[in-house]
C-alpha positions in Angstrom: -29.7 -65.5 29.7 -27.6 -66.9 28.4 -23.5 -66.3 28.7 -20.6 -67.5 27.4 -19.5 -69.7 30.1 -15.5 -70.3 30.4 -14.0 -72.7 32.9 -17.5 -73.0 35.6 -21.7 -73.6 35.0 -24.2 -71.0 34.9 -23.9 -71.3 38.5 -20.2 -69.9 38.9 -19.4 -74.1 39.8 -16.4 -75.7 38.9 -18.4 -79.2 37.6 -16.4 -82.5 36.2 -19.4 -84.6 34.9 -18.2 -88.8 35.9 -17.5 -91.2 33.0 -18.6 -94.5 33.3 -16.7 -97.4 31.0 -18.0 -98.1 28.4 -18.2 -101.5 25.8 -18.5 -101.7 22.1 -22.4 -103.2 22.4 -22.7 -99.8 24.2 -21.7 -98.3 20.7 -23.8 -100.9 17.8 -27.1 -100.1 21.1 -26.2 -96.2 20.4 -27.0 -96.3 17.0 -29.3 -98.4 17.1 -31.6 -95.8 19.5 -30.3 -92.7 17.2 -31.9 -95.2 14.1 -35.1 -95.2 16.0 -35.2 -91.6 16.8 -34.2 -90.8 12.9 -37.3 -93.1 11.7 -39.8 -91.9 14.6 -40.0 -89.1 11.6 -37.6 -89.6 9.3 -39.2 -86.9 6.3 -38.8 -84.7 8.6 -35.1 -85.6 10.2 -34.1 -86.0 5.6 -35.9 -82.3 5.5 -32.9 -81.1 7.9 -30.8 -82.6 6.6 -30.8 -81.9 3.5 -27.9 -79.5 3.3 -25.2 -81.6 4.1 -25.7 -83.2 0.5 -26.7 -80.0 -0.5 -22.5 -78.2 1.0 -21.3 -81.3 -0.5 -22.1 -80.9 -4.0 -21.5 -77.1 -3.8 -18.3 -77.8 -2.5 -16.9 -80.3 -4.8 -18.2 -77.7 -8.1 -16.4 -75.3 -5.9 -13.2 -77.3 -5.8 -13.5 -78.8 -9.3 -14.4 -75.8 -11.0 -12.1 -73.8 -9.2 -8.6 -76.6 -10.6 -8.7 -77.3 -6.8 -9.3 -81.0 -7.5 -7.3 -82.3 -4.9 -9.3 -80.9 -2.1 -12.4 -83.3 -3.3 -11.4 -85.9 -0.5 -10.2 -83.4 1.8 -13.4 -81.8 1.8 -15.4 -84.7 2.0 -13.9 -86.3 5.1 -13.9 -82.5 6.4 -17.8 -82.9 7.0 -16.3 -85.3 10.2 -14.3 -82.8 12.1 -17.9 -79.9 12.1 -20.5 -82.6 12.1 -20.3 -82.6 16.3 -21.0 -79.1 16.1 -23.6 -79.2 12.7 -25.6 -82.4 14.5 -27.1 -79.8 17.5 -30.2 -79.8 16.5 -30.6 -83.4 16.4 -29.8 -83.9 20.1 -32.1 -81.6 21.0 -34.6 -84.0 19.1 -32.9 -86.5 21.2 -33.0 -85.1 24.0 -36.7 -84.2 23.8 -37.9 -87.8 23.2 -35.8 -88.9 25.6 -37.8 -86.6 28.3 -41.5 -87.3 26.9 -42.0 -84.0 25.3 -42.6 -83.1 21.5 -39.9 -83.5 18.6 -41.7 -82.0 16.2 -39.1 -81.6 13.9 -39.3 -77.2 14.0 -38.2 -77.8 18.4 -34.2 -78.5 16.4 -34.0 -74.8 15.9 -34.6 -74.4 20.3 -31.2 -74.8 21.2 -31.0 -71.5 20.3 -32.5 -70.7 23.8 -30.2 -73.0 25.5 -28.5 -71.4 28.1 -24.6 -72.7 26.8 -25.4 -70.7 23.5 -23.0 -68.8 22.9 -20.6 -72.0 24.8 -21.5 -74.2 22.2 -21.1 -71.5 19.7 -17.1 -70.9 20.6 -16.4 -74.9 20.4 -18.7 -74.7 17.0 -16.3 -71.9 15.7 -13.2 -74.3 17.2 -13.7 -76.9 15.1 -14.7 -74.8 12.4 -10.7 -73.0 12.6 -10.0 -77.3 12.8 -11.9 -77.6 9.0 -10.1 -74.6 7.8 -6.4 -76.1 9.2 -7.3 -79.6 7.9 -7.6 -78.4 4.7 -4.8 -76.1 4.8 -2.3 -79.1 5.9 -4.3 -81.1 2.3 -2.9 -78.1 0.4 0.2 -77.6 1.6 1.1 -81.9 1.8 0.0 -81.3 -2.1 2.1 -78.7 -3.0 5.2 -79.9 -1.1 4.7 -83.2 -3.6 3.5 -81.1 -6.9 3.9 -77.8 -6.9 1.4 -76.1 -7.5 0.6 -77.0 -10.8 -3.4 -78.1 -9.9 -4.7 -81.8 -12.0 -5.5 -81.2 -15.0 -8.8 -83.6 -15.0 -10.2 -85.7 -12.2 -9.4 -89.2 -14.4 -6.4 -88.1 -14.5 -6.0 -87.0 -10.7 -6.7 -90.9 -9.6 -4.3 -92.8 -11.9 -1.6 -90.1 -10.9 -2.4 -91.1 -6.9 -3.3 -94.3 -7.6 -0.3 -96.4 -9.9 2.9 -94.0 -8.6 5.0 -94.0 -5.9 3.9 -89.6 -5.7 0.3 -90.2 -5.7 0.7 -93.3 -2.7 2.9 -91.0 -0.6 0.0 -88.0 -1.3 -2.2 -90.3 0.3 0.1 -91.5 3.5 1.2 -88.5 4.4 -2.4 -87.7 3.8 -4.5 -89.3 5.3 -1.7 -89.7 8.5 -2.5 -85.7 8.5 -6.3 -86.2 9.2 -6.2 -89.0 11.3 -4.2 -86.9 13.4 -7.2 -84.4 13.1 -9.7 -87.0 13.2 -8.1 -88.1 16.5 -8.2 -83.7 18.5 -11.4 -83.3 17.4 -13.1 -87.3 18.9 -11.2 -86.0 22.0 -12.0 -82.6 22.3 -15.5 -82.7 21.4 -17.0 -86.6 21.4 -19.6 -85.8 24.2 -19.2 -81.6 24.4 -21.8 -80.6 22.7 -24.6 -82.9 24.0 -23.3 -82.3 27.2 -23.5 -78.0 26.8 -27.1 -78.7 25.4 -27.8 -80.7 28.5 -26.1 -78.8 31.1 -24.7 -75.3 30.7 -21.2 -77.1 32.4 -18.8 -74.4 30.8 -16.5 -74.3 27.8 -14.1 -75.8 29.0 -15.4 -78.5 31.0 -16.8 -80.0 28.4 -14.1 -80.6 26.7 -12.2 -82.0 29.3 -15.4 -84.5 29.6 -14.1 -85.6 26.1 -11.2 -86.0 27.4 -11.3 -87.6 29.6 -14.3 -90.1 27.8 -11.8 -91.3 25.5 -8.6 -91.6 27.8 -11.3 -94.2 29.8 -12.7 -95.8 27.0 -10.0 -95.8 24.5 -10.4 -98.6 22.6 -14.5 -98.5 21.9 -13.8 -94.5 21.2 -11.3 -95.7 18.4 -14.2 -98.1 17.4 -16.4 -95.3 17.3 -14.7 -92.9 15.5 -13.4 -95.2 12.9 -17.4 -96.6 12.4 -18.7 -92.2 12.0 -15.9 -91.8 9.6 -16.6 -95.2 7.0 -21.0 -94.2 7.4 -19.6 -90.8 5.8 -17.8 -92.0 3.4 -20.4 -94.5 2.0 -22.7 -90.9 2.7 -20.8 -89.6 0.2 -20.2 -91.8 -2.5 -23.7 -91.9 -4.0 -23.0 -88.0 -4.7 -23.5 -87.1 -1.1 -27.1 -88.0 -0.8 -26.6 -90.8 1.9 -25.5 -88.2 4.0 -29.2 -86.9 4.4 -30.1 -90.3 6.5 -26.5 -91.1 8.1 -25.5 -87.8 9.1 -29.0 -87.9 11.6 -28.3 -91.2 12.1 -25.1 -90.2 13.8 -26.4 -87.0 15.0 -29.5 -88.8 17.9 -26.9 -92.2 18.1 -24.5 -89.3 19.5 -27.1 -88.5 22.2 -27.5 -91.6 23.2 -23.3 -92.5 23.1 -23.6 -89.2 25.5 -26.2 -90.9 27.7 -24.1 -94.5 28.5 -20.9 -92.4 28.9 -21.4 -89.0 31.4 -23.6 -90.0 34.3 -26.8 -88.1 34.7 -26.9 -85.1 36.7 -28.5 -86.1 40.3 -32.2 -85.6 40.3 -32.3 -85.3 36.2 -35.1 -87.1 34.9 -33.6 -89.4 31.7 -36.0 -91.7 29.9 -35.1 -94.6 28.1 -36.4 -95.1 24.9 -37.9 -97.8 24.0 
């Protein structure tokens, strides 16, 4: 029976998974393995992830239709904040492939049977709150510089931010604030969701393990965060369509990054993908 474990695992024990030191080469290997998982059944995974470009287009239409053009960029970049939670089904597919189990696309929904589902949902809700706080922060920065007047057009807004001192200040402050949000999410969830899916260690232990992973590997984790951000931006450019490929590859790669960073539980079978 599933239950929300905060400080301890399903057995009531406080656990502290062992964190390894990794190198940048391990990141590229994780991406390679993630791409292998994706290409094993690409049509299934693209089907699962079509929601990302669809949601992206809806959000863009909403922001422009509501005369909130200045929120298009925060909405696009905000995908990175909820991505660790949104990719939970992809971690399950990679986990099943690793164990030699059936990995048809419908097994991505098997996460609903995970004993750690309540803990996963709670941390996922925290990421949604972070996303909303990021949008509020972006709106506050814009209002502080431009007042309550919304941009009249996308072309005019782009010209404003690229050619005026006030626009440069908006970009600088906005990106600086976004970086803070991204660092917080990376430091608290980089391996949290794969860990909870793999072992019901408790929500606090999952966040703590992610923090220890970042502290133990500051350089590689910074490169990983930058890589994720760049790939998401690239995937968003062609009307968000590229996210249908980028998101699943990153999701699968995150599972393999977790395997490289966190020592398996004693006696836990782990089959390395070929």
